[in-house]
N, C-alpha and C positions, 0 to 999 in steps of 0.2 A: 321804532321811530316815531316822536311825538308828531301829531298833525294839527292842521289848523284848517276851521270850518267859519260858514257864518250861521246865524239864526235862521236866516230867510229873506226878511224884508229889507229892502233899499229904497233910497228916496228917486224922485224923478217919474216921469211918465212912461218910458219906453223900457219895454221889456229886453229888446235887444241890446239897448246900451248898457242895463244894468248885468245882464247875463255874461257878455264881453266881460265888465270888471270882476265878475265872479269868477270867470276862468282865468283870467288875466294875474289875478291875484291870489288863487287857490289851486290852479291846474298843477303846481309843480309836484314834485318829490314830496313836500311836506305838505300839502294842500288836499282836503277833503270839500271839492267842489259841489254848490249845491244849485237847485233850479231856484231862480231869483223869483222870488215875489214883489210886485210893484203896486201895493195898495194905492197908490197916489192916482191910477187911472180910475177909482170908482169902487163902487160897493162891490160889483161883480168880480173884482180884482183880489179883495180883502180877504183875510183868513177865512172868515166864514163863508162868503161867495165862495170861494175856491173849493171848500170842502163840499159846499152843497150842490156844486157842480158833476161831483163823483156821486152822487145820492140820485139813484134813477127808480130805485123801488118804491118812492113815495112823490106824490106829488107836492111841489115847491112853489112858491111864488113870493114878491118882494111887496111890503105893505110900507108905508111911512114909517111904521116902528121898527122895521127891520124884515130880517127873513121870516118865511111863514112854511111849517107843513101846512099844506091844504086840502090832502085827503089822497087818490088815486092818482098814479103817474099821469094820467091823462089830463088832470087838473092843473099842471105847473104851467106859470106863468111866461111870458117873454122875457122876463130877468131872470129867469131860472136856464133858459136858452142861451142868452147873451152870457152867463157865465160859464156854460159849456163851451159855446165856442169860442170864449176868449181865453180859455186853460187849453184848449185844441191848438189855437195859433202859438201860443207859447211853446207849447210841445214839438211844433212844426219848428219854431226857433231854434230851441235847444236841438233839435235833431240835425239841425243845418250846423250849427256852430262846433259841433261834437263830432263831425266827420274825421276820421282818422283820430279820434283822441282815445287813448287807452287810459282807464284810470278807475278810482271810486266815484261814486255820486248819491249825494243826498237828496231827498225831497222831502216835503213836509204838508201835512195835513191837520187841519183842528180835529181836535179829540171828541170823544162822544159825550162827555160830560160838561167842555167847554159849549159845545154846540145846544145841548139841552139845557144850559143856563142863558142861553143867548138867544134861541128862534123860537118864536111862538106857536103855539098850537092853534088847530082852527077856531077855536071858540074864545081865545085869548088867555092871557099868561103864557108863563114859559114850558116849551116841553117839560121841564124840571119837574114840574107839577102832576104830570100823567105817567104814572108807571109804566102802562102799557106802550105808548107813544115813546119813552125815552128808551124803552127795547126795540121798538121797531126802528126808529132811527139808528141806534147805535147799530144794530144788525144790517140796517141799508148802508150805512157808512162802511162797515166791514167788505162788502161783497162789492162797493164802489173802488175801496182800496185795494183788491184783489183784481179787479180789471186795470186799475191804475198802474200796478207793477208790473204787469204782462204788458201793458202798453209801452212802460218805458224801456222797458228789455227789447221788445220790437225797435223801437226807435233808436236806441242808443247802446248799441253793440259793443262797444269799447267799456261798457262800466261793468268792472271786474268784481266791483263791492256796490250792491246797492242798499243803501241807508233809507229807512222812512221813520222821518220824526214825526211824533204825534204831538201836536201842540195842546197843551193842557193846561192854558194859565188861569183858567175859571176853578180848576180841581180842588185848592185850598179852600175856596170859599164854599163850595157844593159839601165839602166833607164836614165844615164847622156849622152848615147853616146860616151862612152870611150873604145867601143871594138874595136881593129883596123882591117882594111882587112887584105886581104891573102898577099896583096902586102906590108903591111904596111905602107904605105903612107899615108892610110884614115882612118876614122872611119865610123862604122857602123852608121846608124840615130838613132836618140831618138827615142824610142818606146811609144807610147801614154800609158799613165797610165790607161786609162781603158782595153787597150789588155793584159797589164804587169797584172793587176789583174785577167782578166777572164781567162787568159790562164795559170796561175798559180793555178787560183780556180777549173778549170778541176780535177786537180790531187789532190788537197786538198778534194775535195768533194767525188772524187773515195773512198779515206780513210775512210773519215766519214759515207759514205754510207754502207763500210763494219763493223762498228762498231769500228773501230779504231782511237785514236786522232791522227789529223795531225798537226803537229809540223812544222816550218822551223826553219832553222838555217843558219846564217852567221857569218863569223867572219870577213867580211870585212866593213870597215868604209863607212858609208854613206846610209847602207842600208835602204830602205825606212819601216820602220817597221809599218806604220799605213797602207800603202797600204797591205802588207803582212797580217797585221790582219784583214782587210778589204776584203783579198781574202776569209777568210775561215780559217786561222791559229788558233788553240786552243793553241798553245804552240810557245812561241819565244825563241829562242834559240841563243845566242851572246857573243862575247868576250868583257866583261865589258870594258875593256882598250879603247875600240874605239867607244864606245857608245857617240853620242852628246846630248846635252840638250834635243832637242824634242825628242830622242831616250828614255832618262829616263822616260820620259811622259808617253810616250807608254806602257814603261814596265809596269809602275806603275796602269795605266790604266788597263791593261791586267790582274794582279793582283787581283786588287780590282772588277773587274768583274768576278772572281773565275777562272781564265784560268791560264796556266803554263806559268811561266818564267824558262830558264834554263840559269844561268849565269855564263859564264867563267870566273873563278876567279882566277885560277889555270896557271901561265904564261906556254906557251910551246914554245915560243922562245925568245932570246936575253940571257941576262947576266943573268935576275932573271930566267929564265928557268933553266939554267945551276948551279945555286946556289941553286934554289930551295926555294919556300917559306916555312916556319915551320907552323904548323897546326894553332899556334896562331895568326899569320899572316893572314892568310888566312880567320877564323874566323873574325878579326878585320875589315877585308874590306869588308865583305858581310854586317857585323852590322854597319858600315859608310855607305853603299849604302841603306841600309833599312831605316836610319835615315835621310838621306839625302831627300828621296823622301817620306817620312811621314808615315810610314809604319811598324807595330808592328810585330817582328817576331814570335809571338805565332798567331797571326792572319792571316799570309801566309801560314803556315804550309804546309802541301805536293805539294802547290801549287808552290812552290820554289825548282828546283833542282839546284845543284851545279855541274859544270863539270871544266876539263882543258879548258884554253881559245880556243884552235882548236885541230886538229887531232894529234896524236901521232907517227905518221908512221915515222918521222924523228928523233925521241926521242930514248934514251937507253930505256933496259928495266928496268933498275934500275930507272931512270928518269921518265917512264910510271908507274912505280909500286907507287912512291912518289904521283904520281900527282893525282891517281885514290884514294890511302889512304887518302891524305889530304882533298879531297873532302866529303868521305865517314866521317873522323874526324868532319868536320866540322860542317855536316847535324846533326849528332849526339850531338854534342855539343849546336847547335840552338835548338833542339828537348829539351833536358834536360835541358836546361839552364846554362850548365857548364860555366865557365870562361874562357877564352882564358888564354893560357901560355904565360908568360912572354916575 
């Protein structure tokens, strides 16, 4: 049975409103609802702020240039405490809204390489420039994710399948040495593939060891999906429009191996997003892809998840609802064999 889900972020400034929409659109038999992310509330609610809220083994503060690792945990600033408090409030809201509910649940967290490419080190420039610090940040994130999974199991007892989606939008840039230095005049050096894999693997292993499913999501072109899968990801989430030929092969291989592929099939930017694809167009797009990689919809079953192409924080509520509904309708049609509409 194919399922539908969201990438994570939604518009507006109300977590409860966003979470109700998620549960309303994705809480049925064909859905995989997720913990809503509402970055419109400010930097402490953004993707990086959410991840830093989980990091307790390092000091963290917020500077004009963004989040910074500041030293020992005792040196953490007030914004770090605010990020932790906001996440706890959101989890309180999720716990309240899922009382009596049973089903799968997905949560999202920024990955170690995207954090290393974004977060500053104490003496300036990105954590990416410091081998020891990027290792420390990744390991602290892995421990934070362990605690996060345990907390979610306690709060949402009806979650019979728990997925942790590790967001790595910067992984492709890190892998190709395309991340600019603080000055903007240079680029950080390319990281060797073994280190890329091992560092990501620490976080994915922490998820798996807590009994949850580790996925990796990136809607950036050039993401090394073979490396991601080799690091321990058991779910690959992508924007279908930017996947290259090698990536299609990796996705098909993952499905054949019994792993999950989350295809971003509803555009979230550009003219197609503004006009919206109707349900029939989305269904046709999925079927064309399955035919191209030689897979039968009946055989992939629930291992295939349909999502918007990327996050929906910049969309209108009308567009966001349409995107989630189109994914759900397509998942139902693929399962029941309904024909797409004209």
